[in-house]
C-alpha positions, -999 to +999 in steps of 0.1 A: -465+586-391-476+595-355-478+557-347-443+552-361-428+581-340-446+568-309-430+533-314-395+548-313-403+570-284-419+544-262-416+508-274-379+509-284-366+520-250-387+493-234-373+466-258-338+478-251-345+476-213-358+440-216-328+430-237-304+444-212-323+427-183-321+393-201-284+397-207-278+405-170-298+374-160-277+352-183-244+366-168-257+360-133-267+324-140-233+318-156-215+331-125-236+309-102-228+279-123-191+285-120-194+287-082-192+323-071-176+312-038-145+298-055-133+273-081-146+238-078-123+211-091-137+190-119-146+154-109-144+124-131-177+105-124-161+074-138-132+073-114-140+056-081-108+069-063-101+106-061-068+120-071-046+117-040-026+149-048-057+172-045-073+155-015-075+175+017-058+161+048-073+128+057-090+125+091-082+094+112-107+067+101-132+056+128-151+024+122-168+001+147-146-024+165-147-060+153-128-092+160-132-113+129-105-138+140-121-147+173-138-178+160-112-189+136-100-225+141-064-228+151-040-245+126-017-274+131+010-260+108+042-263+126+077-278+122+114-271+128+127-240+112+149-244+081+183-230+089+214-220+069+243-206+088+278-207+072+306-187+056+311-190+019+346-197+006+364-166-004+401-163-014+420-133-001+411-109+027+374-105+020+346-126+035+310-135+028+288-149+055+251-160+051+226-168+078+190-176+072+161-190+090+128-200+074+095-216+085+088-253+079+052-263+083+047-299+071+028-286+041+049-297+010+041-266-011+048-241+017+080-259+027+093-260-009+086-223-012+110-215+017+136-240+006+137-219-026+141-188-005+171-204+012+186-213-022+181-177-033+201-165-002+230-188-010+230-176-047+230-140-036+259-147-012+279-164-040+273-134-063+293-112-038+323-135-036+342-119-064+335-084-051+346-094-016+379-108-030+386-077-051+379-051-024+387-071+007+352-064+020+331-083+045+296-092+035+269-105+059+235-115+046+208-124+071+172-136+065+148-138+094+110-142+098+080-140+121+047-157+118+019-131+120-010-155+118-014-193+120-052-197+123-084-199+103-068-218+075-044-189+069-006-190+074+010-155+071+047-148+074+067-115+074+104-119+064+133-095+064+167-096+046+195-075+059+227-070+039+257-057+058+289-046+041+320-039+061+301-039+094+279-009+084+241-012+082+231-020+046+198-024+029+168-040+046+143-058+023+109-070+034+090-100+020+054-110+030+037-143+022+003-155+031-007-191+023-039-211+024-029-236+051-045-267+035-035-263-001-003-242+003-016-217-023+000-183-021-028-157-015-032-122-028-053-094-014-082-101-038-086-135-022-097-119+011-125-097-002-160-102-016-161-068-034-143-053-063-107-042-058-115-005-060-139-008-031-115-023-005-086-003-018-104+029-011-112+018+024-076+008+031-062+040+016-081+060+042-057+046+068-026+051+046-035+087+039-043+094+075-009+080+085+009+102+060-010+133+071+000+128+108+037+135+099+038+147+063+075+158+066+084+121+070+071+111+036+077+119+000+055+148-013+038+123-036+035+095-011-003+093-014-002+089-051+026+063-049+008+043-022-023+042-044-003+030-074+013+002-054-020-016-050-026-045-054+010-057-054+018-041-020+032-066+005+007-074+033+003-097+063-028-111+080-027-106+118-051-113+147-061-076+146-065-070+108-044-066+077-010-049+078+002-031+047+039-031+044+058-003+026+094-012+019+123+013+025+123+043+002+089+034-014+069+063+002+094+079+026+131+086+033+155+058+041+157+069+077+120+060+081+128+024+074+100-001+066+066+015+073+036-006+083+000+006+082-025-015+101-061-019+088-083-031+117-110-057+112-137-031+120-128-011+088-131-040+064-155-065+081-183-058+056-160-067+027-138-094+042-140-132+036-118-161+044-104-177+013 
């Protein structure tokens, strides 16, 4: 009986103390696991690219300089431009005028591509004839282009199409084509890289995000997410300095911002880049 009384007087308080100490340790370890300094967003280990909406402001990328085009052989792709410059026949007071200029290279596949572009312009102009007659409006459609690179077996072209109605500035569309000079094959971004798409996309998006963060008020609030979703179909050009990503009007910013171009220098992608 004395031993039983001694257990309740001495051993039971000690057991209670040890139990409370163990509970305190469990609670402390749980708090540490949750990050006592603040909430840590969960990360999906299977996703290579982070969610753009929760990323902090992107610093300006800084990669070593490189000139990958220095030793590229020059091309002989050249020829007279393909030109269409004429009014379309419209009855009444309205008018439709089309003007287009397109590259001709001597490569049958490339030249046929731009002959089709000329035909598309004419068809678009003809589709406005009825509207011009009904409203007495003046339509002016104009296609123009610049060659951004003609070297290293690569022929890259940037084209714009401006549509004017009644003399006011209308929409401005942008088209980019990059061809393999010898075969005339139309190339995509994947053709220029030796790594998986996610790898080079993440590197390029560093420059896009940094550009957005320079003037965030110029862009849509979800511009980063949109730019990420546009890959790999985003228009692009190859230039002597790198790769230019072209964002059409209204894609990631207000119309007043126009067409936005983000240049990715060779130094940023030299470890991934390959000529087709």
